Phi, psi and omega in degrees: 000132175277161170231142182202154182284340185200161174298325176308307182294326179297313180298318181291315187285320187264331187041058192290138175273343177242160179302149178238127176274128178254132178238146181231084182304326182295331179289318177294320179297319179296317179297318180298314180298324179300311180292317181299319185276330191246333178289134187278046180183209183259134178254125176254122177286128177279100190299330183301333182297322177193106185271018181303125177303324179297319178293318179303317180292323177298315180295319178300313181296340181260008171111358178276114185248348181245142186226127176276110180251144188240005179203164178292331177295319177292323175303310181297318182300309183290322178299323180286321185279320183229080187301336182266359182289151172269126183255133179238115185273091193260010172283127185286349180231110187232151172292143180299325178295324179293318178297315181303311181294318181300316183286308190279331183260321188250001174074020179288131179238351183250123182224147175257154178202159175221013177214160173297321179302317180291323176300314180296322178298315179299317182293321177296313186293330181264003181068042182054047181300150181250010183242033187264140164261113185244121183252116178277121179272127177251152182276132177229169182288147172249019189295340181259011183245155180286332179233123183284142170229037188256000186250338188267317186234159173115131177291138181277163169303135184099341178255340191287326184300305180299318183294316179295320180294317179293319181291323177302321180293329185268335192266145168287321175227130181258131176238160169235131180230163178202172176218120184279358183107164184276140178062060176290127189261005176208144176299339181299336177304319181282322177301315180295317181295321180295328174296324175295322176297316180304313181298321180294319179295314181297317182296318184275340180055050180245157174275125184249132184259337184223132168245118183245111184276005173069206181258213180098351180297132192274164166243181185252127180223163176303126181081358179226078179255101186280167173295170178299142182297332177302328178292324175296313182298318180297316181296318179295316181298315179298317179296316180297316181297336182270355183284151177279069178234166183286163181297337182269001180296145182258149176250125180238159168218165185229064180293135174240291178305316186295333179270335190245345187302318185280356183289326188228150167218185188217137169259126176237161177246141175280122180262338180197147171240133175227095183064239178260023176247131178246129175268116183242171188261023168213159184188216188299330180263003175251233184272000188249030178308310183297323179295326183278314193265339178232011174070027181292134177259115177262152175293144181228153178217128176281125183265103178223153183293324177242141183296133177288142176258005180288154176293153178284144183219147177276126180241152166255161181243143164249136177279182191275349186281175181278000189269129176299335179289349179280063188223132181241110190292323183075224005283144175254120190273118181220161176300145186291350179262015177300142186212171177304138182097342177288154174251147180229136169264131176248121191260173173061039182259010182294333179264115173075328182304299181293327183293332186257008180294140177238177175250026183303138177066013178084005180265130180208174179220123183242342183281128178236133180235130177270129180247159176240018176266185181278149171295168184293336175208157181205142171264001190245003176291147184297330177232152176293127182240154174290133179304154181303145181301141186292329182245106188246338184211148173241127178279152178299142181276000000 
């Protein structure tokens, strides 16, 4: 791994022919400290957002001790990387073999479920263990989030009473969890979901030990500037304090994007320009899955030695593969004189971008450079700052 003070220097020094992943450990550490210090409960990092061992260690060193794992592979990864971490298997549908290994080999005691069938599976795999924390996932609305998570998992109204009562009988500690969807753009998403939790508790008349508000905490992207995270925390705290739970009940959350988005960015090279379309050397099958398949707009910066004086223009990107689906509509705002051979930094890719990269068509990226500058945007700076200038460096012609 290389180290360098800025994306500017990386482009000049390496003149890379393949994409370069830039990591900013200090940005992830700052986000972790923010959650540890300000969220009024326990923060579990959602490993699926970015399973990099280096990132896991950075978060651990910054106070994140609990990890939301969604597969046996993630269980093994975190157990190997952070042997003292607490692992919470929060995928509601798991293979029985995965539950068995997680419990008997890796010491996992916390599991999520949303059906009686899954409860029975957990009890079989753990040998009717009496030391389980079992979190019943209920379905809530995703209407305030950019990406819905309301259709695949979660017990429906009418199913929760029986499920909560049965789980209470089996669990040492009973939890209720939910997920408002990815990139929730208002704290009201959590307020509304907590009201759904209240109704479920009242209907089932059970003692609840854990309230887990899941993920959905946003990051900042072009056209998606959320309110301050403290407002989310305040709304969650007020809702939790009003629930009919015991004084010893715990409040959890599962940030993924919010802890990892600012950790990584990407340097790509323009291989061709066709009007307002730029052919770059990474794309839908690389780190830009979200940009291609759900139209996510990431911040971009043209890396040139001298600042361009051209007007800003909206561009779309084509990735390097032979597939027409390797297309990112954008618009990505860059100076109108961008051309083949230019380098571009694409920011805020720490969440999901690196995790979903493939080697399709033989295109891959292996070079990683650690930087000590600021990410392209941040929700964690002590003061609101103007985003970094779009044109910061010009490479030699």
